C-alpha positions in Angstrom: 2.3 -140.5 47.1 0.3 -142.1 44.3 -3.3 -142.9 45.1 -6.1 -144.5 43.2 -8.5 -141.6 42.7 -11.5 -143.6 42.0 -11.2 -145.7 45.1 -10.6 -142.8 47.4 -13.5 -140.9 45.8 -15.8 -143.9 46.4 -14.7 -144.1 50.1 -15.3 -140.4 50.6 -18.7 -140.4 48.9 -19.8 -143.4 50.9 -18.7 -141.9 54.2 -20.2 -138.5 53.4 -23.6 -140.2 52.8 -23.7 -142.4 55.8 -22.8 -140.3 58.9 -25.5 -141.2 61.4 -28.0 -138.4 61.1 -30.0 -137.6 58.0 -29.2 -133.9 58.3 -25.4 -134.4 58.4 -25.8 -137.0 55.6 -27.4 -134.4 53.4 -25.1 -131.6 54.4 -21.8 -133.4 54.1 -22.7 -135.4 51.0 -23.8 -132.3 49.1 -20.6 -130.5 50.2 -18.5 -133.4 49.0 -20.3 -133.7 45.7 -19.8 -130.0 45.1 -15.9 -130.1 45.4 -14.7 -133.7 45.0 -13.9 -133.5 41.2 -11.9 -130.3 41.6 -9.3 -131.7 44.1 -5.8 -132.9 43.6 -4.4 -136.1 45.3 -3.3 -134.3 48.5 -6.6 -132.5 48.8 -8.5 -135.8 48.3 -6.6 -137.2 51.2 -7.5 -134.2 53.3 -11.1 -134.5 52.3 -11.1 -138.2 53.4 -9.8 -137.1 56.8 -12.5 -134.4 56.9 -15.4 -136.8 56.3 -14.0 -139.2 58.9 -14.3 -136.5 61.6 -17.2 -137.0 64.0 -20.3 -134.9 63.4 -19.7 -133.1 66.7 -16.2 -132.1 65.6 -17.5 -130.8 62.3 -20.1 -128.7 64.0 -17.6 -127.3 66.4 -15.2 -126.6 63.6 -17.8 -124.6 61.6 -19.1 -122.7 64.7 -15.6 -121.7 66.0 -14.2 -120.2 62.8 -12.8 -116.7 62.8 -11.1 -114.8 60.0 -7.7 -115.2 61.4 -8.1 -119.0 61.7 -9.5 -119.1 58.2 -6.1 -117.9 56.9 -4.2 -120.8 58.4 -6.3 -123.8 57.4 -6.4 -126.0 54.3 -8.7 -125.7 51.3 -11.2 -128.3 52.5 -12.0 -126.5 55.8 -12.3 -123.1 54.0 -14.7 -124.6 51.4 -16.8 -126.2 54.1 -16.9 -122.9 56.1 -18.0 -121.0 53.0 -20.4 -123.7 51.7 -24.0 -122.8 51.5 -26.3 -125.7 50.7 -29.4 -125.1 48.6 
């Protein structure tokens, strides 16, 4: 599937920055900015799905990780789990 990378990056960046709480805005936007330029088309689509998840689901996702689950998930979730904001 061919996508317009600039358009999808703009949508992702916007959604990451306007989540509803300032804390999640900062966390998700800094995470997105750290990886967005390294991703291929399929990973950008996954990142867009990720940023469209609710804040509650993202928190649950990060709290409920285990090493065996980590082996079965995509790059975006692994990167988020391992992400350490400054």
